N, C-alpha and C positions, 0 to 999 in steps of 0.2 A: 394019425401021428401029430404030436404036439411038439413045437420047438421051444426051447428055453428062451431064446431071443433071436434076433436077426443074425447075430454073429454065429451062433450055432448052425443056423440054416445055411449060411455061407460056407462054413467048414464042411458040412455034409455034401453040398453041391460040388466041392472040390473033388471028392472021390468019383463023382460021375463025369467029370470033365477033365480027368487027369491026362487024356491024350493031347490036350492043348498046352500042357506045361512047357514053358520055355519056347513056345512056338513064336518065332520072330515076326510072323504075320498076324498074330492074334492080339486083340485088344478087348478089354472088358468095358462095357458101356452100361452104366447104372442109371436107373430112373430115380431122380430125387423126389422126396428125400429118403424114404425108407430103403429103397433099393441100394443106396450107397453103402449102408452098413453091411448089407449082404455082399455087395461087390468088393468091398475092402478085403474081406476074408478070402474071396476068390483071387484077388490080386496077390495077396501074401502066399496063398497055397500054390498058385500056378505060375508065380513069378512073371506076371503080365501087367502092363500098364493099365491104370484105371482112369476113366473119365466119365463125364455125365452127358446125357442127352435130355434136355429140359422139355417136358411136356406138361400141359395143364388141362385138367378136366374142364369141360363146359357143363356147368351145373344147371339143372332145370330151374326155371324161375321160382317155383314154389318149394323146391327141395334141392339145395345146392349139392347135396351128397349124391343125388341121382344123376348119373352121367348121360348127357345127350350125345356126347362125343368128346373129342379132345383136339388140341392144337399143339403141334410140335414147333421147336425153335427155328426150323427152316421154313415155317409157314404152312406146312401140310396140315390140313384139317381132316380128321376122321369123324364121321357122324354115324351114330348107332341107328340103323334103319327103324328098328322097333320103337326106340325112344322118340325119334322124330315123328313117326306116325302117331304116336300117342299124344304128343303136344301140338303138332301141327303148326310149328313156328315158321314164319316167313324167312326168306333169305336175309332180309334186313335185321330181323331179330337175332339170327345166328351171327351175323357180322358184328353186331354190337357185343355179343358175348365173347367172340373171338378177339376183338380189339382190347377188351378189358383184360383178358388173360395174356395177350401179347405184351402188355405193359408190365405184368408181373414176370413174364419170361425175361424181358430186357433187364429188369432189376436183378434177377437171379444170375443171368449171364455175367453181369458186372461183378457180382459177389463171388460166384463159384469159380469163374475162369480167370479172373484177375488179369485180364489182357490177353490170355491165351486164345488161340483160334479153335474152332471146331476141329476135333481130331480127324485124321485121314481114315476114311472107310473103304475107299476104292481098293479092290484086290486084297483086302484084309479079311481075316476071320473075325467077325464081330460077335462077341458074346453079350447079349442084351439081358440084363438082370433086373428083377424087381423083387420086392418082399412077398408078393402074392398077386393073384389075379382074381377079380370078381367080375365086373363088366368088361374089363380089358381095354377100355377106351384109350388110356394113356399108352399102353403097350402097343396097340394097333397103330396109333398115330406115330409112334417112334419107328415101328417096323416099316410103315409106308415111307417115312422120311428117309430112313437109312437105305432103303432099297434104291432110291434115286441115285445113290453114289456107287452102285454096282459093287457091293462087297463080294469077296470070293465065296464066303459062306456067312449066313446069318443064323446064329444059334440062340434060342431062347433058354434062359435058365431061371426057373420059377420054383420056389420051395413048395407052395401050396396054391391050389386054385379050384375054381368051379369047372366041373367036367365039360359042360357045354361050351364055355368060353375057351377052354384049353383045346377043344376039338377044332375050333376056328383058328386059334393061334398056331396049332400044328400045321395047318394048311398054308399058313403065310410065311413060315420060316423053313430053313433047310433041315433043322433038327430042333427038337424041343425036349429039354431035360426037366422033369417034374418029380418032386419027391413025394408029394401027398395029394390025393384027390378025395377028401373026406365027403361023406354023404350021410346026413345032410350037411350042406355048406352054408353057413350063415354070413360070415364076414371073415376077411383075412385075419384080423386081429384076434379072433376067437381061437386061432390055432397056434398062438404064441402065449407063453406064460407072461413074458415081459414084452409088451408092445408099446413101450413109451415113445412119444413123439420124437422124431429126429429133427433137430433145429438146423437153421442155415449155418450156424457156427459149427455144428457137428459135421455137416457136409464138407465144409472147407477143411476141417481138421482131417477127416478121412482122406480127402484128396491129397493133402500135403504129406500125410504119413505114408500113403501109398507111393508117392513120388520118391520120398526118402528111402523107402524100402527097395524100390527099383534101383536106385543109385548104389545102395549098399550091395545089392545082389550082383550088379554088374562089376563093381570093384572086386568082389570076392572071386568071381569067375576070372577076372583079369589077373589077379594075383596067383591063382592056381594054375592057369594055363599059359599066361604070358600073352594071350590074345588081347587086342584092344578092347576097352570097356564100352566103346561106343557101338 
C-alpha cells in the first residue's frame, strides 16, 4: 500500500478508529513533525482534540539517522538494546546526547505549545499517532512517557511500519491500528508518493486549525441540541 501523502493516511486511519468519534475522554497525540499532519486528519474525522508529544531521536555518533534510542519531553529515555550493544557507549556519552536533544525539545515546546501545558492523559483514551515506524525509538519513548500518567487506554495509530518493530509496539499499547506492513520495508518515506518535510510552521498551523475545528464543532452541536458547548 502506498499513500498519496500524510493527509490521506490520516483519513484512512479515521475509518479504523471510528469507535472513538466524539468520545469525550479521547485525545489525539501526534509525534512531530510528520505525525501531526496525520493526526490533524484524525482530529477532523473523529472530532477529537489534537496535541503533540515531543520526542527526539538519539542519533548514533557516526550516523545521526540511526537511532540509538529517543528522549521524551517529560524526560523519559528509551534506549534500543541492539543499537546500544553495537556502539558500546558509556552512560556519560548517552547523557551528552540526551542533553543536546532536550535543548531542542525545549525550543519546540515553546514554539508548538505557545504557553499551553502538556495535555491531560490520566483516565483518557490516548491515540498516539505517527506517519510511520521504522526503528520505533521515538514512538517507544512516547509510549513509556505517557504510561506514567496512567491513561485509560493507549492506542497506537500507524499508517505503515516494519513488522518486527510493530510486533514490539503492539505489546506496549492496549491497541495498535496499522494500515500497511510492506515487505520488504526500506523506509517510511518510500511508502508515500509525497513525503515532503513538515516544518515547525506547519506543525503550529495544524494545531491551530485543529483547535478552530474543535470550537466550530462544539458550537454546531450546541446550536443543534441546546446543550452547552463546553
